N, C-alpha and C positions, 0 to 999 in steps of 0.2 A: 464287326470290329475284330472278332477273333480270326475270321477268314483273311482279313487284310493283313493282320499281324503274321499269320502263317505264310501268306504269299510273300511278304517282305523278307521274312527269314529265309524262304526258299530261294528268292532272288539273290540275297546276299551270299548264301552258301554256294549257289551256282557261279556267282562272280568270283568268289575266292578260289573255287575249283578251277575256273577258267584261267585265273592269274597263275595258279600253281602249275597248270598244264603248259602254259606258254613259257614260264620261267624254266621249268624242268625240261622243256623241249629244246632248249638251246644246246645244240650239239657241240662237239669239239671243233667242228669246222667254223661254226658261227660265233664262237666265244669272243673272238677278237672284235667282231662287229658289235657284239653286245657291249663290250667295254667302251667302244667308240660312241655308242648310243648313250651310255651312262655319262660319258664326258660331255657330250652335246647337251644332255639334260642339265648338267651342272652350270653350263654357260647360260641356259635359259633361266634357271633359278636365280643366278647371280644378277642377270639383267633385270628380272622382275623385281627382286628385292631392292635393287638400286633405285627403282622408280617408286616403290610403294612403302618400303620398310622404314624410311627415315622418321615419320611421325611417331611410330611405335618405339623406335630405338631412343628417341629423345626422352622417353618416359622411364627407361631402364636405369636405375640408380648406379649400377656397376659399370655402365657404359658412359652415361652423361655425368661424369665426376668433376666437371669443370665449374668454376665460379660463374663463368658466363657461358651460356649455351652457344656452341659453335654454329656456323652456318649450316644450312640443310645439306650442302654438298659434302660436308665432312662425314655426316652419318651415311650418306649414299656410298661414299668410298669405303667406309668401315664395313658396311653390309657386304660389299663385293669381296673385300679381303677376308671376311670371316667365312663366307661360302667357299672361297678358294682354299683357305686353310684346311677346312674339313675335307675337301676333295684331295688336297695334297697329302694329308695324313692317311686317307683311305688307300691311295695308290702306293704310298711309301710303305705302309704296313704290309701290303701285298708283296711289294718288291722284296722286303726283308724276308718274308716267309718263303719266297720262291728261290732264294739263293741256294745254289747247289742241286737243283732238280736236274737229274741226268736222264732218267727214263720214265716211262709211263707207269711203272710199278710203284713209284714213289707216291705215297698217300697225298702229297701236296699237289700232284697232278689233278686229282679230283677236286681239290679246293679251287684251283685255277679255272677249271672248266665247268664246275657244278656249284651247287649251293647258292643259286642266284637269289632266291627269296631272302635268305639270311644275309647275303652281301648287300642287297638293296636296303634292307632294314638297318644294317650297320652303317651304310653310307648316310642314310637319313639321320640316324642318331648322332653321328659325328658332326654333320652340318649343324644340327640343332644345338649340340653341346658347345660349338664354337661361339655362340651368342651369349654364353655364360662366362667366357674367359675375360680377364682384365685387359684393359687397353694396351698395357705394356707388351703382352704376348703378341697381340696383333701388330703392334708397331715393329717389333723385332722381325716378324714374318714379312712385313712390308719391305724392310731393308734387305732381307735374304732373298726376296722374290726378284729384286733387281739383278742379282748375280745369277739366280736360277734361270731367269729369262734370257740372259746372255748365253748360257750354255745351250738352251733350247734353240736359239737362233743359230748358233754354231752347228748344231746337229742338222738344222734345216739346210745349211750351206753344204755340209758334207753329203747329205742325201741328194741335193740338187746336182752336185758334181758327179756323184755316182750315176744318177739318172741320165745326164746328158752324155757322159762317156759311154754308158751302155747303149743308149739310143744310137749314137754314132757307130759303134762297133757292130750293132745289129744290121744297120742299113748297108754299111760297107761290106759286111760279110756276105750279103746276097750276090755281090760281084756282078751286077747287071746295070746296064746303062740307065734304065728307068730310075733306079734308086740313087744313082749318082746325080741325076738331074734333080731328083727330089731333095737331096742334100743341099744342092746349090740353091734351089728355090727357097727352101726354108731359111737357109742362112741369109739370103738376100732380103727376105721379108723382115727377119730379125734386125738386120743392120739398118734397113730403111726406117723401121719403127724406132730404133734407138736414136738415130739422128733427128727424126721428126720430134721425138720426145724431148731431146735436148733443146731443140728450138722452142718448144712450148715452155720449158723451164726458164730459158732466158727471157721469154716474154713476160711471164707471170712473176718471177722472183728476182728480177734485176730491173725494176722500173726506172725509167729515166728521171733524173733529178734527185736520186737517192744514192747514198753511199752504201752499196750492197756488195762490198768486197768479199764478205764471208760466203754469201750465196754464190758469187762468181767463182770463188775458189772451189766450192763443192762440185759445181757443174763441170768446170774445166778439168778438175782432177779426175772425175769420172770419165770424161772424154779421153784423157790421156791413157787411162786404163784400157779403154776400148781399142785404141791403136796398139798398145803394148800387147794385148791379147792376140791380135791378128798377126803381128810381126813374129812373136814367139811361136804361135801355132803353125805358121807357114815356113818356119826356118827348117832347112834340110836336116839339121841334126836332131830335131824334135819330132817324135812320132805323134804329132797333133793333127787336128782337123779344124776346118773353119766352122763346122756346125756347133760344137761346144763353145767355141769362142764367141759366136754370135749370140747364142742363148744366154751365156753368162754376161755378155755386154748389156743385153736388154734388161736382165735382172738387176744388174748394178745400177743402171739408169733408173729403174723403177724404185730401188731403195733410196736413191738420191731424191727422187720426187717425194717419196713417202716421208723422208726426213724434213725436206723443205716445207711440205704441207703441214707438218706438225709444229711449225714455228708459231709463237703466240699471235693471236689475231690482231693485236695492236702494234705489231712490228711492221714498220713502214715498208720493208722489202717483201712482205708476204702479200702477194697479189690476190690471194683467196679470201682476204678479210671481208670482202663484200658478199661472199657466198659462204660464210662461216658455218651456218647450220647445215647447208647441203653438203659442204665438204666434210664436216664432222660425221654426218650420217653415212656418207659414202665410205669414208675411212674406216668407220666402225664395222660396217657390213663386210667390206673387203678384208679387213683385218681378222674378223672372226671366221670368215669363210676360209681364209688362208690358214688360220690356226687349226681348224677342224680337218681340212684336207691334209695338212702337214702331219697331224697326229695319225690320221687314217693311213697315210702312205708310210709313216714310220712303223705302224703296227704291221702293215703288210710286208714291209722289208724285213721286219724282225722275224718273219717266217722263212726267210731265205737262208740257205747255208752259208752265203758269203756275207751276211750282215754282221756288222760289228757286234762282238760279244755273243754271237749266236753259236751254239754247238753244231756239229755236223748234222745234216739232215739225213733221213733215211727214206727210201721209197715207201709210199703208202701201201699198206697191206691190203689184200683182198681185191685189188683192181686188176681186171683181166685174167684172173686165175679161176680154174675150174672149182666146182664145189667139192669140199673135202668129205671123205667118208666120216660117218658118225663117230667111229672110234678114234678119229684124229682131230675132232673138233676141239677138245680140251687142250691138246698139244698146240694147236694153232692159236688158241686164245692166250696160252702161256707165252708164246713167242711174241704176240702182239703187245702184251704187257711189258715185255723186256725190251721193246724197241726204245731207242733214245728219243728224247723230245726233239722237235724240229726247229725250235727257236728258244732263245733265252727268255724265260718267263720274268726273271728279275729285271732285265734290261727293258722288256716290254712295258712293265709298270713304271719304271723310271721315266720313260718317255712321257707318260701321262702326268707324272708328278711335276716334271719341269713345265709341261704345257699348262698345268693349272696355274703355276706362277706367272707364266707369260700372259695368259688370258686375263688374269687379275690386273696386271700392269696395263694391258690394252684397254680394259674397261674403265680404269681410273686415271688414264693419262699419266702413267708412271707415278701416280700419287703425289704429284707436286703442283699440278696446274689447277687443282680443284677450286681454290679460292679465287684464281684469276680468270678462269675461263668458264666457270659455271657448268653448263650442261655439255660443253664441248668434250669430245672424246679423243684421247691420245694426242693432246696438245701440250706443248711445253718444251723447253730446251733439253731436258734429259731425254725425251723421246727423239728429238732431232739428232742428238749425238749418238744415241744407241743405233738408230737406223743408218747413219752415215758410217759409223765405225763398222757395222755389220757389212756394209758394202765394201769397205776397204779390206775386211777380213776375207770376204768372198773372193776379191781380186787376188789377195795374197795366196789363198789356198789353191785357186785355179792355176796360178803361175807355178806354184810349187808342184802341182800334179803333173805339169809339163816338164819341168827341169829336174825333178827328183830322179827319174830313171837314168838321166845322163850323169848326175852327180854320184849316184850310188848304183852302178850297173849290176852289182852282185845281189842286190835285194829285189824282191818281187813286189811290184806296185800294182 
């Protein structure tokens, strides 16, 4: 018995040492990946609690304060919102702490890249503490999340525009026939996919015998944007290209589909109502994957010197340089500590804060369709309009990126 107790203690100690070793081994280069992993963990926790925490929350008197116990779906939504609120507060606190960090000598640089065991413990405590808050606080966060999610979607649009313009400039910069053919091929594929996609939307969301004027308006409006993109991009006065126009066209059509697929399942013009469970699962999986990839890409872009709100970057020290004499090691380390940070830590954490809000809205169907659609995810008219308006905002920003250099030639775009 004594030997078993000792063995268990040794195993526990080894496990703790291993955890500390892994956590402390997260270097400066992998810190951003670790934050992305923590965010992904929060999505998993929110999803699990959404499925299993409702029976327990019904028994908590400070949560179930109603004269009549709400439906199970209300508690599922509340669980997701509370996990999201803890995640939001964690990254918001870090964002506030990182305001004004200019160089690696700042002690807060160590907080950003180190102290992982303490940060994980704080994250867990924050999430747990959220389940002791009154319902009014969670309700306020739910309303605020709708606006925060809108900002996150706009950031996605800006990043997409930056990506497609950079992609086009890189291939055109090669100035070789192969890359021009590749540009044409990719553009052609995107346009074909866009028009095929529009045909699918007409088939599923404008069924015969139904008055589906709203759906028809959404699809036709998106097609008009597609033609406008091509006309402006190919105009001689605009330094545009067909590749960004084709990619943005396909993305706008996808947003149109995403909005139409979020219509209530009892809506006569929603042709997916016969496949509601499959559509809901697919939308959830694609939405969560898109969210995680968007956050990861935002984090990577935050490390670029051209990223919004990022300070100028400096070359990495120690790469391709000969070994320094021993008497100059301290001087070299001092210079390393005085180097400016390569991205804005505060903006980096703001990305995760907004993504926490967006993921909560995604998991709860924007917190309005719970009573109507049961287990369905991201279903309801608020979700429809958010996606459609995001598509229109994407179109407006892309058109602005083409015409702004002409309207303001003295400014650098």
